MARVEX-145245 format. One line per 5 residues: number of its first residue (from 1); their letters; for each residue x negated, y, z of C-alpha. Coordinates in steps of 0.05 Angstrom, whole numbers, plus 32768, in hexadecimal, padded with zeros to 4 digits. Layout:
BEGIN
NUM = a = X Y Z ~ ...
This chain:
BEGIN
1 = msfgl = 8193 7F8F 7B9E ~ 815C 7F6F 7B75 ~ 8121 7F4B 7B94 ~ 80F0 7F81 7B7B ~ 8118 7FBA 7B99
6 = rkili = 811F 7F94 7BDB ~ 80D3 7F8D 7BDF ~ 80CA 7FD8 7BD2 ~ 80FC 7FEA 7C08 ~ 80DB 7FBB 7C3A
11 = aafal = 8097 7FDA 7C2B ~ 80B5 8020 7C32 ~ 80D5 8011 7C75 ~ 8094 7FF0 7C8D ~ 8070 8031 7C7B
16 = falil = 80A6 8057 7CA2 ~ 809C 802B 7CDF ~ 8051 8033 7CDB ~ 8056 807E 7CD9 ~ 8085 807E 7D14
21 = svcav = 8056 8051 7D3D ~ 801C 807F 7D2F ~ 8045 80BC 7D41 ~ 805C 809D 7D82 ~ 8014 8097 7D9C
26 = pkdal = 7FFB 80D7 7DBD ~ 7FBE 80F8 7DA2 ~ 7F93 80E2 7DDC ~ 7FB2 809D 7DE3 ~ 7F8F 8071 7E17
31 = aadel = 7F7C 8029 7E0C ~ 7F7C 800E 7E53 ~ 7FB9 7FE9 7E6C ~ 7FE4 8017 7E96 ~ 7FD7 8011 7EE0
36 = tgkta = 800F 8029 7F0D ~ 8031 8018 7F4F ~ 7FF0 8004 7F72 ~ 7FDB 8017 7FB8 ~ 7F97 8036 7FC6
41 = seitd = 7F80 7FF5 7FE5 ~ 7F95 7FCE 7FA7 ~ 7F6F 7FFF 7F7C ~ 7F2F 7FFB 7FA4 ~ 7F33 7FAF 7FA0
46 = mmgig = 7F30 7FB6 7F54 ~ 7EF9 7FEB 7F4F ~ 7EBC 7FBE 7F59 ~ 7E78 7FDF 7F4F ~ 7E74 8025 7F31
51 = wnlgn = 7E42 8054 7F10 ~ 7E3B 80A0 7F15 ~ 7E34 80CD 7ED8 ~ 7E09 80FA 7F02 ~ 7DE4 813B 7EF2
56 = tfdat = 7E10 8145 7EB5 ~ 7E54 8167 7EBC ~ 7E40 8177 7F04 ~ 7E04 819F 7EEB ~ 7E07 81EB 7EF4
61 = ggnse = 7DDB 8204 7EBA ~ 7DEB 8212 7E71 ~ 7E17 824B 7E59 ~ 7E61 8254 7E57 ~ 7E64 825A 7E0B
66 = diysh = 7E47 8215 7DFE ~ 7E69 81DF 7E28 ~ 7E35 81AB 7E13 ~ 7DFC 81D6 7E2F ~ 7E1B 81CD 7E74
71 = etswg = 7E19 8181 7E75 ~ 7DD1 8180 7E5A ~ 7DB6 81B8 7E86 ~ 7D97 8189 7EB8 ~ 7D72 815F 7E84
76 = npvvt = 7DA5 8129 7E71 ~ 7DBE 8120 7E29 ~ 7E05 8130 7E12 ~ 7E34 80F9 7E2A ~ 7E4A 80CA 7DF2
81 = kelik = 7E7E 8095 7DEB ~ 7E46 8064 7DE0 ~ 7E29 8073 7E25 ~ 7E6C 8065 7E46 ~ 7E72 8023 7E20
86 = avkae = 7E2B 8011 7E35 ~ 7E39 801D 7E7E ~ 7E77 7FF0 7E79 ~ 7E4F 7FBB 7E56 ~ 7E1E 7FB9 7E90
91 = gfnti = 7E57 7FA1 7EBD ~ 7E6F 7FE1 7EE0 ~ 7EB9 7FE7 7EEC ~ 7EBC 802E 7F09 ~ 7E9D 806E 7EF0
96 = ripvt = 7E98 80AE 7F1A ~ 7E96 80EE 7EF1 ~ 7E7E 8127 7F1E ~ 7E93 816A 7F01 ~ 7E80 81B2 7F14
101 = wynya = 7EB6 81E1 7EFC ~ 7EA3 8227 7F12 ~ 7E78 823A 7ED6 ~ 7EB5 8231 7EAA ~ 7EE7 8255 7ED6
106 = dgdfn = 7EF9 829F 7ED4 ~ 7F02 82CD 7F0F ~ 7F46 82AE 7F1E ~ 7F2B 8268 7F17 ~ 7F4E 8259 7ED6
111 = idsry = 7F24 8222 7EB6 ~ 7F0E 8229 7E6D ~ 7F39 81F9 7E44 ~ 7EFC 81E6 7E1A ~ 7ED8 81CB 7E57
116 = mdrvk = 7F16 81A9 7E71 ~ 7F1F 8187 7E2D ~ 7ED6 8170 7E2C ~ 7EDC 8150 7E71 ~ 7F1D 8131 7E5C
121 = evvtw = 7EFC 8114 7E1E ~ 7EC8 80EF 7E47 ~ 7EFD 80D8 7E7A ~ 7F25 80BD 7E3F ~ 7EEA 8096 7E26
126 = ayeeg = 7EE1 8077 7E6A ~ 7F2C 8068 7E6F ~ 7F2A 8045 7E2B ~ 7EF4 8017 7E46 ~ 7F20 8003 7E81
131 = ffiil = 7EF7 8028 7EB6 ~ 7F12 8043 7EF7 ~ 7EFD 808C 7EF4 ~ 7EEE 80BA 7F2F ~ 7EF3 8104 7F1C
136 = nvhhe = 7EE0 8139 7F4E ~ 7EC8 8180 7F5C ~ 7E7E 817B 7F69 ~ 7E48 81B2 7F70 ~ 7E7A 81EA 7F7C
141 = nwvnd = 7E55 8224 7F9E ~ 7E98 823E 7FB8 ~ 7EA5 81FC 7FDC ~ 7E5F 81F3 7FF9 ~ 7E63 8236 801A
146 = anidk = 7E32 8245 8053 ~ 7E6F 825F 8079 ~ 7E9F 8227 8067 ~ 7EB5 8226 80B0 ~ 7ECE 826E 80A9
151 = nyiei = 7EE0 8274 8060 ~ 7F08 8234 8056 ~ 7F4A 8258 804B ~ 7F2F 827D 800E ~ 7F0B 823E 7FF6
156 = gykls = 7F4E 821A 7FFB ~ 7F6F 824C 7FCB ~ 7F39 823D 7F97 ~ 7F3B 81F2 7FA3 ~ 7F86 81F2 7F99
161 = kvwsq = 7F80 821A 7F59 ~ 7F4C 81EB 7F3C ~ 7F6F 81AB 7F4F ~ 7FB2 81C5 7F35 ~ 7F93 81CB 7EF0
166 = iadnf = 7F6F 8188 7EF3 ~ 7FAF 8165 7F0A ~ 7FD5 8187 7ED1 ~ 7FA4 8173 7E9B ~ 7F98 812B 7EB2
171 = aefdq = 7FDE 811A 7EC9 ~ 7FEC 80E6 7E93 ~ 7FB0 80BA 7EA6 ~ 7FC9 8080 7ED0 ~ 7FAD 8066 7F11
176 = hlife = 7F6A 8055 7EF0 ~ 7F5A 809F 7EFC ~ 7F4A 80B3 7F43 ~ 7F43 80FA 7F5C ~ 7F0C 810A 7F90
181 = gmnep = 7F1B 814B 7FB4 ~ 7ED4 8162 7FBE ~ 7E8D 8146 7FBA ~ 7E66 8157 7FF9 ~ 7E89 8194 8018
186 = rasgt = 7E5A 81B5 8047 ~ 7E3A 81F4 8064 ~ 7E04 81F8 8030 ~ 7DC1 8215 8043 ~ 7DCE 8215 808E
191 = giewt = 7DAE 81EE 80C7 ~ 7DEC 81C2 80CB ~ 7DF2 81B6 8080 ~ 7DF3 816A 8086 ~ 7E0D 8161 80CC
196 = gnddc = 7E43 8196 80D3 ~ 7E69 81A6 8113 ~ 7EB1 81A6 812B ~ 7EC2 81E6 8106 ~ 7EA5 81CB 80C5
201 = yhavn = 7ECC 818A 80CD ~ 7F0C 81B1 80D7 ~ 7EFE 81DA 8098 ~ 7EF3 819B 806D ~ 7F32 817A 8088
206 = yllqv = 7F5A 81B9 8078 ~ 7F3F 81B7 8030 ~ 7F52 816D 802A ~ 7F99 8181 803D ~ 7F99 81B6 8006
211 = fantv = 7F7E 8185 7FD3 ~ 7FB0 814E 7FE2 ~ 7FEC 817C 7FE3 ~ 7FD7 819E 7FA3 ~ 7FD3 815D 7F7C
216 = rsndk = 8012 813F 7F9A ~ 803A 817F 7F8C ~ 802C 8175 7F42 ~ 8062 8143 7F2E ~ 8048 8137 7EE8
221 = ghnge = 8032 80F3 7ED0 ~ 8010 80C7 7F04 ~ 7FFD 80FE 7F35 ~ 802F 80E6 7F68 ~ 800D 80A2 7F6E
226 = ralmv = 7FC5 80B3 7F5C ~ 7F90 809C 7F8D ~ 7F6E 80D6 7FAF ~ 7F28 80D1 7FCD ~ 7F1C 80FC 800B
231 = pgyaa = 7ED5 8107 8025 ~ 7EC1 811C 806B ~ 7E90 8155 8077 ~ 7E57 814D 8044 ~ 7E75 8109 8033
236 = gstlq = 7E4B 80F3 806E ~ 7E45 80AB 8085 ~ 7E34 80B9 80CE ~ 7E67 80A1 8100 ~ 7E72 80E7 8119
241 = imnsi = 7E84 8101 80D3 ~ 7EAE 80C5 80BF ~ 7ED4 80C9 8100 ~ 7EE4 8112 80F3 ~ 7F0C 8103 80B4
246 = tlptv = 7F55 8115 80BC ~ 7F83 80F6 8088 ~ 7FAC 812C 8064 ~ 7FF7 812C 8065 ~ 802B 813E 8031
251 = dgevc = 8071 8152 8045 ~ 8060 8140 808D ~ 8049 80F8 8080 ~ 8005 80DC 8070 ~ 7FF5 80E5 8027
256 = nnliv = 7FFD 80A5 7FFF ~ 7FC3 8082 7FDC ~ 7F89 80A2 8000 ~ 7F41 8087 7FFC ~ 7F0B 809F 802B
261 = svhcy = 7ECB 80B4 8006 ~ 7E87 80A8 8025 ~ 7E3F 80AF 800A ~ 7E07 8080 801F ~ 7DBD 8084 8012
266 = spydf = 7DA3 8052 8045 ~ 7D6D 804A 805B ~ 7D5C 8092 804C ~ 7D10 8086 8045 ~ 7D1E 8050 8011
271 = cladt = 7D57 8070 7FEC ~ 7D45 80BA 7FE9 ~ 7CFA 80BE 7FFA ~ 7CB9 809E 7FE4 ~ 7CA4 8089 802B
276 = qkdfd = 7CC3 8043 802A ~ 7CB7 8018 7FED ~ 7CCE 7FD5 8007 ~ 7D13 7FBB 801A ~ 7D17 7F7A 8041
281 = vnnss = 7D5C 7F5D 804B ~ 7D42 7F39 8089 ~ 7D28 7F78 80AA ~ 7D5E 7F9A 80D4 ~ 7D39 7FDC 80D1
286 = htggi = 7D46 7FDB 8086 ~ 7D8D 7FC0 8088 ~ 7DA6 7FDA 80CB ~ 7DC0 801C 80B1 ~ 7DE7 7FFA 8079
291 = dtlfs = 7E03 7FC6 80A9 ~ 7E19 7FFB 80DB ~ 7E39 8025 80A5 ~ 7E64 7FEE 8089 ~ 7E77 7FD6 80CE
296 = qiddl = 7E8D 801D 80E2 ~ 7EB3 8026 80A0 ~ 7ED8 7FE6 80B0 ~ 7EE7 7FFA 80F7 ~ 7EFD 8041 80E8
301 = flskg = 7F22 8037 80A6 ~ 7F27 7FF2 8085 ~ 7F43 7FCF 80C3 ~ 7F78 8006 80C5 ~ 7F8C 7FFB 807C
306 = ipvvi = 7F67 8038 8062 ~ 7F3A 8029 8026 ~ 7EF4 8047 801C ~ 7EC7 8053 7FE0 ~ 7E7D 8061 7FE6
311 = getsa = 7E7C 8093 7FAD ~ 7E30 809B 7FAB ~ 7DF8 806A 7FBC ~ 7DB5 805B 7F9D ~ 7D6C 804D 7FAA
316 = taknn = 7D38 8079 7F89 ~ 7D05 8059 7F5A ~ 7CBB 8056 7F6F ~ 7C9E 801C 7F49 ~ 7CC2 7FEC 7F78
321 = vpare = 7CF5 7FC7 7F4D ~ 7CF5 7F87 7F78 ~ 7D05 7FAF 7FB6 ~ 7D3D 7FD4 7F93 ~ 7D59 7F91 7F7B
326 = nwaay = 7D5C 7F7B 7FC4 ~ 7D7D 7FBC 7FD9 ~ 7DB0 7FB8 7FA0 ~ 7DC2 7F71 7FB1 ~ 7DCA 7F82 7FFA
331 = makks = 7DF7 7FBE 7FEC ~ 7E20 7F96 7FBA ~ 7E2C 7F5E 7FEB ~ 7E43 7F8F 8021 ~ 7E70 7FB1 7FED
336 = avygv = 7E91 7F6F 7FDB ~ 7E9B 7F51 8021 ~ 7EB7 7F92 803D ~ 7EDF 7FA4 7FFE ~ 7EBE 7FE9 7FF9
341 = piviw = 7EAD 7FFC 7FB0 ~ 7E68 801C 7FA8 ~ 7E57 804C 7F71 ~ 7E0D 804F 7F5D ~ 7DF1 8096 7F58
346 = dngsn = 7DCF 80A3 7F15 ~ 7DB0 80E7 7F09 ~ 7D89 80D5 7ECA ~ 7D46 80E5 7EEA ~ 7D18 80AD 7ED3
351 = snsgg = 7CD9 80B4 7EFC ~ 7CB8 808E 7F35 ~ 7CAF 80C2 7F6B ~ 7CD0 80FC 7F8E ~ 7D0B 80D8 7FAD
356 = eshah = 7D3B 80EB 7F75 ~ 7D2C 80B7 7F40 ~ 7D70 8098 7F34 ~ 7D72 808C 7EE9 ~ 7D93 8048 7EE8
361 = mnrae = 7DAB 8051 7EA0 ~ 7D80 8067 7E65 ~ 7DB2 8099 7E48 ~ 7D8A 80A6 7E09 ~ 7D8B 805C 7DF6
366 = nkany = 7DCB 8047 7E1A ~ 7DAC 800E 7E41 ~ 7D96 7FFD 7E88 ~ 7D52 8017 7E9F ~ 7D4D 7FE0 7ED3
371 = ptvfk = 7D77 7FA5 7EBC ~ 7D60 7F77 7EF4 ~ 7D79 7FA9 7F28 ~ 7DBE 7FA7 7F06 ~ 7DBB 7F5B 7F04
376 = alfda = 7DAC 7F57 7F4E ~ 7DE5 7F88 7F5B ~ 7E1A 7F63 7F34 ~ 7E03 7F1C 7F45 ~ 7E07 7F2B 7F90
381 = yaase = 7E4B 7F4B 7F89 ~ 7E66 7F10 7F61 ~ 7E4A 7EDD 7F92 ~ 7E69 7EFD 7FD0 ~ 7EAD 7EED 7FED
386 = knsar = 7ED7 7F2C 7FE3 ~ 7EF3 7F4F 8021 ~ 7EDA 7F16 804E ~ 7EBB 7F45 8082 ~ 7EF6 7F75 8089
391 = gksgs = 7F14 7F7D 80CE ~ 7EDC 7F58 80F0 ~ 7EB3 7F92 810A ~ 7EAF 7FA1 8155 ~ 7ED7 7FDE 8167
396 = ddpgs = 7EB4 8020 8175 ~ 7EF4 803E 8190 ~ 7F07 8035 81D9 ~ 7F42 8007 81DE ~ 7F41 7FC4 8201
401 = ssdsg = 7F3D 7FC5 824C ~ 7F23 7F95 8280 ~ 7F1F 7F93 82CB ~ 7EDA 7FB2 82C6 ~ 7EEA 7FEC 8296
406 = tviws = 7EF8 7FFC 824E ~ 7ED5 7FCF 821B ~ 7EB8 7FF9 81E2 ~ 7E91 7FC1 81BF ~ 7E93 7F76 81C5
411 = ensgk = 7E7F 7F36 81A2 ~ 7E99 7EF8 81C4 ~ 7E64 7EC9 81AB ~ 7E2E 7EFC 81B8 ~ 7E00 7F23 818B
416 = kstks = 7DB7 7F0E 818D ~ 7D7F 7F3F 8182 ~ 7D53 7F2D 8146 ~ 7D13 7F4F 815D ~ 7CF4 7F7A 8194
421 = wdagf = 7D0A 7FC2 8195 ~ 7D42 7FB3 8163 ~ 7D5D 7FF9 8154 ~ 7D98 7FDC 812E ~ 7DAF 7FAD 8166
426 = itiga = 7DEE 7FD1 817E ~ 7E06 8015 8167 ~ 7E44 8037 8183 ~ 7E60 807C 8176 ~ 7E4F 80A9 81B1
431 = kpayy = 7E93 80C4 81C8 ~ 7E94 80FA 81FE ~ 7EC5 80D1 8226 ~ 7E8F 809D 8235 ~ 7E65 80CE 825C
436 = legre = 7E98 80F0 828A ~ 7E84 80FA 82D2 ~ 7E90 80BC 82FC ~ 7E89 808D 82C1 ~ 7E55 8058 82B1
441 = vaiey = 7E44 8033 8271 ~ 7E32 7FEA 8278 ~ 7E18 7FB5 8248 ~ 7E1F 7F6B 8258 ~ 7DE9 7F3E 823C
446 = sgsgd = 7DBE 7F00 8248 ~ 7D76 7EEE 823B ~ 7D32 7F01 8255 ~ 7D2B 7F45 8233 ~ 7D3F 7F8A 824B
451 = vkmil = 7D71 7FBA 822D ~ 7D6C 8005 8223 ~ 7D9F 8039 820D ~ 7D8B 8067 81D4 ~ 7DB2 80A7 81C5
456 = dsevk = 7DAA 80D5 8189 ~ 7DC4 8119 8175 ~ 7DC8 8136 812F ~ 7DDE 8179 814A ~ 7D9F 817F 8174
461 = qqwwi = 7D73 8158 8143 ~ 7D60 8126 8179 ~ 7D5D 80DF 815E ~ 7D41 80B7 8198 ~ 7D58 80C3 81DF
466 = pidpt = 7D44 8084 8207 ~ 7D67 8075 8248 ~ 7D56 803D 8279 ~ 7D8F 801D 82A1 ~ 7DA1 803A 82E4
471 = kvvdg = 7DA6 7FF2 82FD ~ 7DA9 7FAA 82E3 ~ 7DDA 7F7A 8304 ~ 7DD3 7F2D 82FE ~ 7E0E 7EFD 8301
476 = ngrkk = 7E2A 7EBE 82E1 ~ 7DED 7EB5 82B5 ~ 7DF4 7EFA 8296 ~ 7DDA 7F3F 82A6 ~ 7DFB 7F82 82A5
481 = avfsh = 7DD1 7FC0 8298 ~ 7DF6 7FFD 82B5 ~ 7DE9 8045 829F ~ 7E08 8079 82CD ~ 7E22 80BE 82BA
486 = dtimg = 7DE9 80E0 82E1 ~ 7DB3 80B5 82BF ~ 7DCE 80C1 8279 ~ 7DD8 810C 8282 ~ 7D94 8114 82A3
491 = emakf = 7D70 80F3 8269 ~ 7D98 811B 8236 ~ 7D85 815C 8258 ~ 7D3B 814C 824D ~ 7D49 8153 8202
496 = gitdp = 7D71 8193 8209 ~ 7DB6 8172 8205 ~ 7DEA 8182 823A ~ 7E2B 8175 8214 ~ 7E3C 812C 8202
501 = adlrn = 7E63 8147 81C7 ~ 7E20 8155 81A6 ~ 7E0E 810B 81A5 ~ 7E16 80E1 8167 ~ 7E07 8098 8177
506 = mcfit = 7DFC 806D 81B5 ~ 7DCF 8032 81A5 ~ 7DB5 7FF8 81CE ~ 7D72 7FD9 81BF ~ 7D4C 7F9F 81DC
511 = ttedv = 7D03 7F98 81F1 ~ 7CFF 7F4F 81D9 ~ 7D22 7F20 81A9 ~ 7D3F 7EF8 81E2 ~ 7D7E 7F21 81F0
516 = taysv = 7DC6 7F12 81E0 ~ 7DFA 7F49 81EB ~ 7E44 7F3C 81F8 ~ 7E66 7F7D 8209 ~ 7E5F 7FC7 8217
521 = tvigg = 7E8F 7FE5 824A ~ 7E9F 802A 8265 ~ 7EAD 8025 82AF ~ 7ED2 8053 82DF ~ 7EEF 8099 82DB
526 = gavit = 7F36 8085 82C9 ~ 7F53 8080 8282 ~ 7F4C 80BD 8256 ~ 7F63 80CE 8210 ~ 7F38 80EE 81DB
531 = fmsng = 7F65 811D 81B3 ~ 7F48 8125 816C ~ 7F64 8163 814A ~ 7F54 816D 8100 ~ 7F0D 8153 8108
536 = rtysv = 7F01 8173 814C ~ 7EFE 8153 8191 ~ 7F36 817E 81AB ~ 7F3B 8162 81F1 ~ 7F23 8128 821C
541 = ssemp = 7F57 8121 8252 ~ 7F8B 80F5 8273 ~ 7FC1 8129 8266 ~ 7FE2 8143 8227 ~ 7FC0 8184 8211
546 = sdpey = 7FE4 81C0 81F2 ~ 7FF2 81BA 81A7 ~ 7FB7 81D1 817C ~ 7FC3 820D 814F ~ 7F9F 821A 810E
551 = knmef = 7FAB 824D 80D6 ~ 7FD8 8233 809D ~ 7FE3 81F1 80C2 ~ 801C 81D4 80EA ~ 8010 81A1 8121
556 = lgwyf = 803D 8162 811D ~ 8028 8139 815A ~ 7FF4 8108 8174 ~ 7FED 80C1 8159 ~ 7FC4 8084 816C
561 = trdyq = 7FBA 8072 8123 ~ 7F93 809A 80F0 ~ 7FCC 8095 80BE ~ 8000 80AC 80F0 ~ 802C 806F 80F1
566 = adsky = 8070 8080 810F ~ 806C 804D 8147 ~ 8028 8066 815D ~ 803C 80AC 8173 ~ 8021 80BF 81B8
571 = egaql = 8055 80E0 81E4 ~ 802B 80EC 8222 ~ 8030 80AB 8249 ~ 7FF8 8096 8278 ~ 7FC9 8062 825A
576 = esdst = 7FA3 802A 827C ~ 7F64 8031 8251 ~ 7F40 8066 8228 ~ 7F5F 8075 81E5 ~ 7F58 80A5 81AB
581 = vygkf = 7F93 80C9 818B ~ 7F93 80F1 814A ~ 7FB7 8132 813C ~ 7FE6 8133 8101 ~ 7FEB 8173 80DA
586 = kvtda = 8008 818F 809B ~ 7FF4 81CD 8074 ~ 8026 8205 806B ~ 8038 8228 802A ~ 8008 8260 803C
591 = afpan = 7FCD 8231 802D ~ 7FDA 8236 7FE2 ~ 7FCB 8272 7FB5 ~ 8010 8275 7F96 ~ 8030 827F 7FDA
596 = takpa = 8005 82B2 7FFB ~ 7FE0 82F3 7FEF ~ 7F96 82EA 7FE2 ~ 7F6D 82FF 801E ~ 7F46 8340 8018
601 = ddetk = 7EFF 8337 7FFF ~ 7EE2 834B 8043 ~ 7F0C 8317 8068 ~ 7EFA 82D4 804B ~ 7ECC 82DF 8010
606 = pedts = 7E95 82AA 8011 ~ 7E50 82C5 8023 ~ 7E20 82C7 7FE8 ~ 7DEC 8291 7FF5 ~ 7DCD 8292 7FB0
611 = gedkt = 7D8A 82A8 7FC9 ~ 7D85 8279 8004 ~ 7D4E 8246 800A ~ 7D6A 8200 8000 ~ 7D31 81D8 801E
616 = sedkt = 7D64 81BD 804F ~ 7D7A 8191 8015 ~ 7D49 815F 8034 ~ 7D83 8139 8050 ~ 7D6F 8121 8095
621 = aentg = 7DAC 80F4 809D ~ 7DB1 80B3 8075 ~ 7DF4 80C6 8057 ~ 7DEB 80F0 8019 ~ 7DBB 80FF 7FE1
626 = edkta = 7DBA 8122 7F9F ~ 7D85 8147 7F79 ~ 7D64 817E 7FA1 ~ 7D52 819D 7F5F ~ 7D9B 819B 7F4D
631 = desdn = 7DAE 81C6 7F88 ~ 7D73 81F4 7F7A ~ 7D8F 81FC 7F33 ~ 7DD2 8209 7F52 ~ 7DB6 8244 7F79
636 = adksd = 7D95 8262 7F3B ~ 7DD7 825B 7F15 ~ 7DFD 827E 7F4D ~ 7DD3 82BC 7F43 ~ 7DDF 82B9 7EF8
641 = ksdks = 7E29 82AF 7EFD ~ 7E3B 82F9 7EFE ~ 7E14 8303 7EBD ~ 7E3A 82CB 7E9C ~ 7E7E 82E4 7EAF
646 = ddkks = 7E7D 831A 7E7A ~ 7E73 82E6 7E45 ~ 7EAF 82BD 7E58 ~ 7EF4 82C3 7E39 ~ 7F21 82FA 7E52
651 = datka = 7F56 82E7 7E84 ~ 7F8B 82F1 7E4F ~ 7F6A 82C1 7E20 ~ 7F61 828F 7E58 ~ 7FAA 8295 7E6B
656 = dstak = 7FBD 828A 7E23 ~ 7F91 824C 7E20 ~ 7FB1 8231 7E5F ~ 7FF6 823D 7E42 ~ 7FE3 8218 7E02
661 = egdkg = 7FCB 81DD 7E2A ~ 800D 81DB 7E4F ~ 8034 81DB 7E0E ~ 800D 81A1 7DEF ~ 803F 816D 7E05
666 = nsnal = 807A 8192 7DE6 ~ 8053 81A0 7DA6 ~ 803F 8157 7D9F ~ 8087 8141 7DA8 ~ 809F 8172 7D73
671 = liiil = 8069 815A 7D43 ~ 8080 8112 7D4D ~ 80C8 8125 7D3B ~ 80B2 814B 7CFE ~ 8087 8112 7CE5
676 = ailaa = 80BE 80E0 7CF1 ~ 80EF 810A 7CC9 ~ 80BB 8111 7C92 ~ 80B0 80C6 7C91 ~ 80FA 80B9 7C8B
681 = aivva = 8100 80EB 7C52 ~ 80C7 80C8 7C2E ~ 80EB 8085 7C34 ~ 812D 80A2 7C1B ~ 810B 80C6 7BE2
686 = tvifi = 80E6 8086 7BCE ~ 8126 805E 7BCC ~ 814A 8093 7BA3 ~ 8110 8098 7B73 ~ 810E 804C 7B69
691 = ikirk = 8159 8049 7B5D ~ 8155 8080 7B28 ~ 811A 805E 7B05 ~ 8141 801C 7B02 ~ 817E 803F 7AE5
696 = lk = 8154 805F 7AAE ~ 813B 801A 7A9C
């Protein structure tokens, strides 16, 4: 073979190889290095600081014929690849993409493929930039049902249908993509919208079971190892709500790679209102709520190996950039030392009043609106020792015992009060077991000041129930303030509270700076067990109760650990100190729409709340916060939804679209084979043509 022919053949085969390499890359090939085989804790350790693409795909306006009208209906521009790149350039490593799906779903909750593709396009852009991506279901009116405590079975059918489609369409994204089951599931428009009750907690935990099992039952791509974020009721950050979270199981064991989802807007008056403009890191009334939250997160979850992400947090703008720099740095430091990623809420509302001004990015110009706030955020995070505070919080759960009772809080070296009437001095979850008849609560301390107990109740909307000690005992240079059952119950009754289960927190405050506390102990009454059953306090007793029974759920036993470790199962033995055990459940096949007949409309159909007043969106707790105007828009869109339904595709067309989506993989594979054969034919034809030309010569 001549040198010239050899060069032609080499060039031809190089062309063939190039065509094959192009064909081998899927249409929506992703640039990030594949992430697989990681645990949820390893993933959260890599997530860093995040940013929310808020008031965009989670909006509820627009029309079903124009998918771009949806994402711009609350005033933000169409999302561009340049915006995603700009967010990455600012230093963020995680992006949360809240999505509301119901406007693009038909009566059977089949999601319009055009909308699914648009969301997927933006997720792909984020993936290509190396982001961790949190994808969720957000302002769903059928989730935030006023009667969620009664209608959760029907809600579960819809939730399963939606997540089945999302899992199908996003299966090939690796562990950079995280699914968040719901945003802030709650009884919208009711008096308990942001606090909930035991029945609401049960409903949310049931829905978490449905979510986890739906995703894990889809064995495509990375769905078997994908991290799943699970919020408590309203994604609340109060101890009562966080303690109600029951980890879902799959096939009878705790679901793998779970992350607890919490929202934090603390302090409320600074983050979601115009009343507090300053934030002083040396003022415990400013920082106390944040300190308490991270300590409780550590005690409830991190110390047990369960990771947590604060999926929303932000401080509204009110011409107070230096104060927001202080707040951002404080939150970032807490995020780093506890290993809890925080995701900054951004709704695109660039104003300086109203409590909902969270436009951190200028989306029209793809740059930061407040670059010094970002600098404070990232500098503080980088300067902090990662995970250094994990496992060091005092326990809120009863556990260790002493000769004088059950220790529920302790600090060996003592905790010194920083000022008089320090409301953030000691905060402990108020468990009913502490206030049983015959029991006393005692705090051991030293110093010249006095100590008071303060109780609060979200259920009764009582935030300051002061209680003086029944007696104070001196000994060995320390004092012990004792609060008897009768004293506590008597003071509670003055505020209309007769059931300790209605309490949220038990705090201790000091009258002067000169107080150092060492321990809080529950004395007397014998050891009892608090049986937590799917978010409810099922029983407080020294004896094993009967097995709890719930529709579409099977009870699997009581466990001392939240993640149901095999060696922690409680079999009914007598205990020496108070303890808490957690019920383990699994959902039955009847929880999923493919395995059960749909309930009749009059059985579980959600009540129409489209016309209800949403002024209760003034979130009284410090846990959550999104645009009040957003939820008002949500209500208006609910009433318009029936008018839009006629404009949507027919069910047949939708089914056809879904089928086409499912066939994409096979079609792409066939196309690759055809192109490869064509490339080979071109090479062969080229060689034959060259040989014939040379013979003619």
